[in-house]
C-alpha positions in Angstrom: -50.7 27.4 -31.4 -49.9 30.7 -30.0 -50.5 29.6 -26.4 -53.3 27.2 -27.3 -52.6 23.4 -27.2 -53.0 21.7 -30.6 -52.2 18.1 -29.8 -50.7 15.7 -27.2 -47.6 13.6 -27.0 -47.6 10.2 -25.2 -44.0 9.3 -24.4 -43.2 5.7 -23.6 -40.4 6.4 -21.0 -38.3 9.3 -19.8 -35.3 8.1 -17.9 -33.9 10.3 -15.1 -35.5 13.3 -16.7 -32.8 13.2 -19.4 -33.4 10.5 -22.0 -36.6 9.9 -24.0 -37.1 6.2 -24.8 -39.4 5.3 -27.6 -40.3 1.6 -27.6 -41.2 -0.2 -30.9 -42.1 -3.7 -32.0 -42.0 -3.5 -35.8 -40.0 -5.1 -38.7 -37.6 -2.2 -38.9 -37.1 1.2 -37.4 -38.2 3.8 -40.1 -37.8 7.5 -40.7 -41.1 8.2 -39.0 -39.9 6.7 -35.8 -36.9 9.0 -35.8 -39.3 11.9 -36.6 -41.5 11.0 -33.7 -38.5 10.9 -31.4 -37.3 14.3 -32.5 -40.7 15.7 -32.0 -40.7 14.4 -28.4 -37.3 16.0 -27.8 -38.5 19.3 -29.1 -41.6 19.1 -26.9 -39.7 18.2 -23.8 -36.6 20.3 -24.3 -34.4 17.3 -23.9 -31.5 16.4 -26.3 -31.3 12.6 -26.3 -33.7 9.8 -27.3 -33.4 6.1 -27.8 -35.6 4.2 -30.3 -35.7 0.6 -29.2 -37.1 -2.1 -31.4 -38.0 -5.5 -29.7 -39.3 -7.3 -32.8 -36.0 -8.7 -33.9 -34.0 -11.6 -32.5 -31.3 -9.0 -31.5 -32.4 -5.9 -29.8 -32.1 -2.9 -32.2 -31.4 0.4 -30.4 -30.8 3.7 -32.2 -29.8 7.0 -30.8 -31.4 10.3 -31.7 -29.7 13.6 -30.7 -31.5 16.9 -31.0 -29.0 19.5 -32.2 -29.4 23.3 -32.1 -30.3 25.0 -35.3 
């Protein structure tokens, strides 16, 4: 806060300095996973994230776009 670090982020991947990739292995992608991805986007200044879930027979990929407010 106010120039003092208050926590840390540990991103799974950043591809080409443009896309944050959040890797999951859970039953379903939930709202908290989207919130985490948005938090990473705000912290990095990037606009695009992918939340990828490997726990299903078919790969589940969801896109998160940070829009200006």
